[in-house]
N, C-alpha and C positions, 0 to 999 in steps of 0.2 A: 393579600387577602386569602388566596388559595393556600399559601404556605401556613398561615395562621390556622386555617381549617384543618390542614393535614396534621399540624402539631397538636391541635386539640384532640383529634380523633385518636392518634397514636398514644397520646398521654392517657386518655380514658381507658384504652385497652392495655395500657402498660406495655406497648409493643416496642417503643423506642423513646429515649429521652433526647431532647434537642437543646443545644446551647446556641442562642442567637445574640446578635448585637443589639437588636431593637426591642427585644421583649425580655425584660428582666425577670418576669414571672417564670418563664421557662428556664432561665439560667440560674435560678436559685431554689427550685422546688423539685429536684429529681427524686424519683423513688429510690429508696435504699437498695432495692433488689433489681436495679436496672441491668438489663442484659445487653441492650444495643444502645450505643451512644453516638449521636450525630452532632458534629461541631460545625456551626455556620457562623462563627464569630471571627472577625479579622485578627484579633490578638487574643490568644488563649494562654493564661497563666495557670500555675498549679492550683491557686485558690479557686479558680472557676470549677474545678472538679472535686472540691472538698466534700460535697454531700453525696458523692457517688461511692457505692461500695465496690471498689475496684476489683476485689476478688471474684465478683460475680459477672463482670462485664465480659461478654463474648465477642462483641463487634465494636470497633472504633473506626468511625468514618469521618474524615474532615473534608470540608469543601475546598477546592483549589483556591489558593490565595491566602489561606490562613497562616498566621505567624504563631507557631507552636513553641512557646517559651518553656524550656526545661522539661518538655513532655518526655523526651527520650530517657532522661534520667529517672523518671518515675515508672518506666515500663515494667520493671520486675514485680511491681505490686499488682499488675494485671495478670494474675496467675492463670486464669482460665481463658485468656484471649485467643480466639480462633481467627479473627479477621482484623487486620490492620491496614487500612486504606488511607494514606495521607498523600496522594498524588498531587503534585504541583503546590505543595505547601513549603513554607520556609521554616527549616528546623533551626532553632536558636539554642546555642549551648555548645560546650566543648565535646568533641568526639561523639556526635549523636548516634553513631552506629554501635557503640560498645555494648549496650544493653539489649540489643535485638536477640542475641543468642539465648537470653533467659526466658523467652516466650515459648516454652516447650510444647504447647498445644497448638501453635499457630498453623493454620492451613493456607492462609492467603496473606501475602506481604506485597503491598502496592506502594512502591517508592518512585514511580515514574515522575520525571520533571522536578524532583526535589534537589536540594543542594548537597545531598549526601555524597561523600567522595570515596568511601571505602566500606567494606563489609567486615563484620567481625570474623576473626580466625575460626571461632567456634561455631560458625554458621551451620555446620553439619549436625549440631545437636537438635536442630529443628526437624526431627525425624518424621513428623506428620505433615510437613510443608508440601502443598500441592502446586501453588502458583507463586512465582517470583518475578515481579515486574520491575525492571531496571531501565526502562526506556527513557532516553534523554537525561540520564544522570551523569555525574562526573566519575563514576566508578570505573577504574582503569583495569582492574583485575578481579577475577573471582578467586576466593581462597581455595586451597587444596581440599578443605573439608566439604566443599559443595558436592564433591563426588560421592559423599555418604548419603545424600538425599534421595534414597532409592524409591521414594513414593512420589517424587516431583513429576508433575504432568505437564507443566507449562513454564518455560523460561523465555523471557522477552528482554532484549537489550538493544532494540533498534535505536539509532541515533547516538550510539556510544561506541568508542573504540575500546576494546576490551581484550585482555589477555585471559585465555582459558587454561586451566591446569590439565595435566595429564590425568587420564582416568575418567574422562567425560562419558566414555562408553558404559560406565557403571550405572548411568541414569536410565535404566532400561524401561522405566515407566513413562518416560517423556512422550507426550503426544503432540506438543507444539513447541517448536524451537525457532526463535527469530534472532538472528545475529546480523549485524551490519559488517563492520570491519574488524575481523579477528586480528587484533594488533599484537605484534611481537610475540606470537604464540608458537609452540612447537607444531607448525602447520600440519606436517605429514601425519603426526600422531593423532591430532584432532580430527583430521579428515578421515583417516583410517577407522577411528573409533566411531565415527558417525554411522557406519554400517551396522553397528551393534544395537542401535536405537530402533529396533524393529517395530515398535509400537507407534512411531511417528505418523501423525496424520497431516500436520502442517509444518513446512520447513521453509525458512528464508535464510540465505547465507550470502554474504558479500565475498566475491572472489577477486577483489582488487589487487591483491599481492600474490596471487597464485601463479605458479610457473607450470610448465608442461607436465612434470611428474606429479604435481599436486592436482592438476585437472584430471589426470588419469586415475589417481587414487579417489578423487571425488566421484567420478563416474562409476567406479567399482563399488563404492559405498552406496550410492543411490540405487544401484541395481538390487540391493538387498532390502530396500524399504518397500515391502510389498503392500503395506497399508496406506501409503502416502496418498493424500487427496489434494493437497495444495502444495505446489513447489514453486519457489521464486529464487532465481539466481541473478544477482546484480553485479555489474562490472562497469568500469569506466571506458570500455571499448579498446583498451590497450593491451590486455592480456591475450595470450595465444588461445586459439579456438580449441575448446575441449574435443577430445577424440571420442566420439560416441560409438565407435565400432564395438559391436557385441552387446550394446546396452539394451536392456529390456525393461521398459518402464512399468510401473504398477498399473494394473487395469482399473484401479480405483481412482486414478488421477482425474480430478475435475477442473482444477484451476492451475494453469501453467503460465509462468511469466519468466522469460529469459531476456532480461533488460540489458541492452548494450553488449550482449554476447553475440558477436557476429560470426557467421559461417561463410566459407569460401563461396558456395553457390547453393541456392535453394534451401529447402527445409531439410533437416536431418531425417533420415529414413524412419525413425521411430515415431515421428509426429504423423501418425496415420490412424485412420479409424479402426483398423484391425488391431492395433495395440492400445488405443485409448478410446474405447467405445463410450465412456461416460464424460468425456471432455466437454465442459460447458463454457469456459473462459480461456482465451488464448491471447497472450501478449508476447510477441517475439520480434527480434531484430535480426535481419539477414542482409547479406551484401548484395544479393541479386535474387530475382524471382522470375519464374517462367509460368506459362499458362498451365502447365501440369501441376504446379504447386497450388494454384487456385482451385483446380479440379479436385485435388486431394482434400483441401480444406472444405470444399463444398459438400463432401460426402460425410462429414461428421454429423451424426444424427442428433446430438444434444447441444451442439455449439450455439450459444446465445450471444456471445460477445467476442469480437475479433479485432485486435490491433496489430497491424502488420507494418513494421518499420523497415524500409529498404534503403539503408545506408545513405540517406539524404539525397536521393536522386529520383527523378521522375521516370517511371517505367510505364509504357502504354501497352495495355492488353487489347489487341484488336478484336478479339472474340468476346461477345456478350456472355454474361453468366447465364447458363442454360436453365431451363425450367426444371424445378425439383431440387436444385442445388440450394444449400444452406437452408434447410427446411425450418429451423427454429431460431435463426439468427435475428436478434433484435437491434444490435448496434455493431457497426464496423467502422474502422479507421483505415485509410490507405493513403499513401503519399500522392497518388493520382486518382482521379475519378474513374469509376468502372461503368460498363454498359450492362444493361439487363434485358433479358428476354421475358416475355409474359410468363408468370409462374415461378420466376426465380425469387428467392428471398421473400417468401410470402408474409413473414412475420416482422420484417424490418421496419423499425420505427424511427431510428436516428442514424445518420450517416455523416462522416467527417472525412475531408480530404484536402489536399493542397492543390492549388492551381499555379504552377510555375509558368508564368506568361512567356518567358524566354524559351523554355523547353518546348512549349506548344508552337511557338514561332519557328524554332529551329527544325522541328519535326514536320513543319508545314501542315499542322493540324488545327482545325477549328475547335472551339469549346462548344460541345453539344451534349446537353444533359437531358435530352428529350425522353430517354428511356426511363427516367425516374417516374414517369407516369404509370409504369407497370408495377410499382410498389404500392399496393393498396393501403397499407397501414402507416406509410411514411408521414411523420409529423415534423421532422426537423432535419435541415441540411446545414452543416457547418463547413463553410468553404474558406480556407486560408489562402489569400492571393499573394503570391510572391512576385513583387514588381522590382526586379533587379536587372539593370542594364536593358531597359526597354524604354520606348518613347511614351510620352503622355497619351498619344492617340492609341497605342497598343494596350496600355494599362486600362484606359477607359473602355476600349472595345471588349476587353476581357470581362470587365465588371458588367457591362451591358449584356453580354452573351450569357452570363450566369443568371441574370434576372429573367431574361427571355426564356431560357431553356429549362427552368425549374418546374417542378410539379405545379399544376394549376391551383392547388389548394394552398400553396405556400405564398401567401400574398403579403404578409408582414415582413419587412426587412429592416434589420438594424446593422449599420455599417460603422465599424470602428477603424479609423484610418491612422496608420502609423507612418513614420517617415520611410522613404525608400529612394533609391537612386534612379532618377528619371533622365533619360537621354534627351536633350532638347532637339526639336525638329531642325532640319537642315536650314542654316542661315539664321537660326534663332539663338540668341545668347542664353546661356544657362543662368537661371535666376540666382541672385546673391545668396539666398538662404538655402539653396540646394547644396548640401554638403555630402562628403564622402562618409558613408557609415557602414556598419556591419551588414553583410549580405543576409543576415537572418532577419532584418527588419521586414515586416510583412503588413499586409492589410487583411483584416479579418472581416468576412462577410457572413453574418448569421441570418439564415432564411428559416423562418418558422411559421407554422400555421396559426391562425387566430386562436385565442384562448378558448373560445367556445367549441373549437373542433378537437381540443385535446381530450383524450380518454379520461 
């Protein structure tokens, strides 16, 4: 009903023509001077577009799931097309990529999730192209001519293994670059040229196959990106630690994610409020942490979200977070629960942590979360209980302690129990359905406030 109303309004104002499955009226009465064409039909054939004056169409947008039969072969007739968005559509026909290079006025090309497998060699002819979205496609390599797209501002290829050509440093207008696994590429050349993209604001790059010399070149290139605001480096945890010596980050950096890139000890020196005064989101993996690392993180004036992964181990910080620390933090994740003094984390609304029952037992520590009451805006606690190599009594005691010591407003609890290895009590046989399983099996305990208490 809402869709019908929208279609009726946009038709009256000649804003956009819509092709639908269920409404033949819309699919057969386009204006001859249509500028924007929206396809919401499961299967689209050339005959469905017969009444449209293709020479005047500026925007072509298809709903995900459409089967576009022979559309690509008719692309040259859309001479004035600026926007082609066919994300998650099935392109039917031989070599659907061949006619893309004929769209000389194209500004936006959205092909994410399509079955396209390659790009035309003449892609560089799209000299006005601003955005190229190839996320989740089967494209294995960018043609050499892509380096001619000097106006390109956004290149996305997450979810794809892709070979990049030499000369990527020519794309000096790029403001957003997202790459996963740069497959079989001249790595050193690509990473070195990254430093030439001085207009970059957002960068994601996978370092899965990087070696020590590549990490060094990457750090040198990142030092030249003075306008970078979002930086994400992804790894599988097997590559050598980058050498950040001498690295000076952009003071504009707001979002920083170093996923599975582990350091020998503590935070790198450049993750500090003096170097990153605007940092608002931090997601980092490290091998170990000390109290001074938390003290440094607590001094970031704009930090609103913190995820700190510590190499799969429980580290207990004996000192409570001091008053005035983390002044704007709204969410944080830690592998172990923290303690809080009154006035610490005054804006915190959600907290997540692991409770390794065995680690608490070995450290001879009880589970006590009473200091959560000092967090006035807290509305959700997400506790993941790891019950590995502990007795039933120890596991139950841990869960009970969590319930008792949570914030007084957190009265609704939802428990999702997964399998875990429980040691039977002395003299008691292990149950037949108690099986040896992966130590990552956990029990998740979600404690949240009543719905009427949510802001």
